Structures are given as structure tokens and as C-alpha cells.
Wavefront OBJ file of the C-alpha trace (Angstrom):
o trace
v 0.000 0.000 0.000
v 2.790 2.439 0.878
v 4.563 1.713 -2.409
v 1.338 2.349 -4.336
v 0.698 5.625 -2.509
v 4.240 6.838 -3.151
v 3.991 5.913 -6.834
v 0.721 7.855 -7.120
v 2.327 10.837 -5.387
v 5.415 10.671 -7.609
v 3.298 10.516 -10.752
v 1.123 13.433 -9.664
v 4.132 15.581 -8.796
v 5.809 14.804 -12.127
v 2.713 15.580 -14.191
v 1.881 18.796 -12.324
v 5.460 20.068 -12.519
v 5.448 19.309 -16.233
v 2.239 21.359 -16.645
v 3.787 24.229 -14.685
v 6.876 24.152 -16.887
v 4.892 23.912 -20.133
v 2.819 26.923 -19.079
v 5.976 28.851 -18.106
v 4.721 29.390 -14.570
v 7.825 28.071 -12.753
v 8.239 31.352 -10.854
v 4.627 31.510 -9.701
v 3.338 27.989 -9.017
v 5.243 25.241 -7.243
v 4.716 21.690 -6.038
v 6.651 21.105 -2.827
v 6.813 18.401 -0.203
v 7.118 14.678 -0.555
v 5.195 12.077 -2.507
v 3.122 11.280 0.585
v 1.483 14.750 0.448
v 2.427 17.201 -2.300
v 1.610 20.816 -1.437
v 0.929 23.473 -4.067
v 1.984 27.117 -3.673
v 0.662 30.077 -5.621
v 2.366 33.449 -6.078
v 1.554 36.751 -7.746
v 3.555 38.793 -10.273
v 5.924 39.866 -7.505
v 6.589 36.179 -6.794
v 5.040 36.595 -3.343
v 2.489 34.228 -1.828
v -0.967 35.455 -2.830
v -4.245 34.578 -1.138
v -6.107 35.864 -4.193
v -4.179 33.726 -6.666
v -4.416 30.701 -4.378
v -8.163 31.143 -3.978
v -8.531 31.452 -7.744
v -6.574 28.208 -8.268
v -8.765 26.383 -5.753
v -11.915 27.836 -7.333
v -10.900 26.679 -10.802
v -10.060 23.155 -9.624
v -13.370 22.874 -7.768
v -15.237 24.256 -10.787
v -13.784 21.368 -12.803
v -14.799 18.673 -10.334
v -11.864 18.355 -7.931
v -12.319 19.376 -4.316
v -8.905 20.922 -3.767
v -7.369 22.741 -0.815
v -3.854 23.128 -2.122
v -2.544 19.684 -1.284
v -2.997 16.110 -2.410
v -2.969 13.117 -0.096
v -2.454 9.926 -2.127
v -4.315 6.902 -0.847
v -4.702 3.285 -1.890
v -7.942 3.972 -3.781
v -6.267 6.493 -6.140
v -5.459 5.157 -9.597
v -3.327 6.424 -12.459
v -6.600 7.461 -14.107
v -7.272 9.711 -11.088
v -3.802 11.232 -11.394
v -4.327 11.867 -15.111
v -7.672 13.555 -14.432
v -6.118 15.699 -11.699
v -3.173 16.681 -13.927
v -5.416 17.551 -16.882
v -7.635 19.627 -14.601
v -4.577 21.258 -13.052
v -3.340 22.191 -16.527
v -6.734 23.749 -17.337
v -6.584 25.740 -14.103
v -3.118 26.995 -15.030
v -4.566 28.512 -18.222
v -6.822 30.724 -16.106
v -3.960 31.382 -13.682
v -1.823 32.777 -16.514
v -4.630 35.135 -17.528
v -5.027 36.258 -13.920
v -1.321 37.061 -13.671
v -1.762 39.358 -16.670
v -5.189 40.823 -15.858
v -5.431 40.485 -12.080
v -7.167 37.692 -10.194
v -10.121 39.970 -9.406
v -11.316 39.607 -12.988
v -11.701 35.824 -12.588
v -12.325 35.219 -8.897
v -15.915 34.847 -7.753
v -16.089 36.389 -4.288
v -13.218 37.373 -2.030
v -9.862 35.699 -1.446
v -9.826 33.143 1.362
v -8.380 34.407 4.629
v -6.115 32.459 6.968
v -7.982 30.502 9.631
v -5.649 31.680 12.387
v -5.378 35.465 12.362
v -5.499 38.349 14.821
v -8.844 40.051 15.271
v -7.685 42.771 17.666
l 1 2 3 4 5 6 7 8 9 10 11 12 13 14 15 16 17 18 19 20 21 22 23 24 25 26 27 28 29 30 31 32 33 34 35 36 37 38 39 40 41 42 43 44 45 46 47 48 49 50 51 52 53 54 55 56 57 58 59 60 61 62 63 64 65 66 67 68 69 70 71 72 73 74 75 76 77 78 79 80 81 82 83 84 85 86 87 88 89 90 91 92 93 94 95 96 97 98 99 100 101 102 103 104 105 106 107 108 109 110 111 112 113 114 115 116 117 118 119 120 121 122
């Protein structure tokens, strides 16, 4: 089971990094962490972490049928077909992401950017 999960994670990381590279978004979108739980980061034109760009990425993945919170936890039930669907959807999301880098995420985001759960109120 562990071998399967790691293989799924490795495949997902490889395919998503390839999509990032093909879309020339290496400076703005990254896949970090290990094959047991890849984490996705999203930056703006200044190459700084952006809640707006991250929220847009999550919105676009969800719009295409993947409940996504910015990480992927491979499990035994995931198949290569699941990885392929995720990677294709991720690539589609990156198309919108590129437009948002040029035009601003506000043009594409429905609602407001997500806020951190733990933040100061006073």
C-alpha cells in the first residue's frame, strides 16, 4: 500500500510540474513536499504568496470537479486514471492562472480571497 501511494504521489508531482513548466509558470506555481502529500503554492507577479491567486486556483479546480485545498494526499484507492484527471484539470486551471497574472485575479475570482484561519482580530 505504501509503495502504491508513493507511486501515485510521484506521478502526480511529475505531471503537475510538467504542466507548470509547459505553461511557463515556474516562478509563480510550485509543487513542494514529498510524494506522501504534495503541497501546491501560488504566487503573484511579484513572486510573493498570494491569497487571491491561491483562492482562484482552488476555485478553478473545484469548478472542474476536484475538491482541492492546495494539497494532495495519495491513498490506496487512487489510480493512475485519477492522477491523469487531476493533472489535466490542473493544466486547465493553469490557463486561467496565466490570464489572472496578466489581468489580475479579481477579474476571474468569484467572491473574495480566502483568509487564513488563524489570524489576529484585535
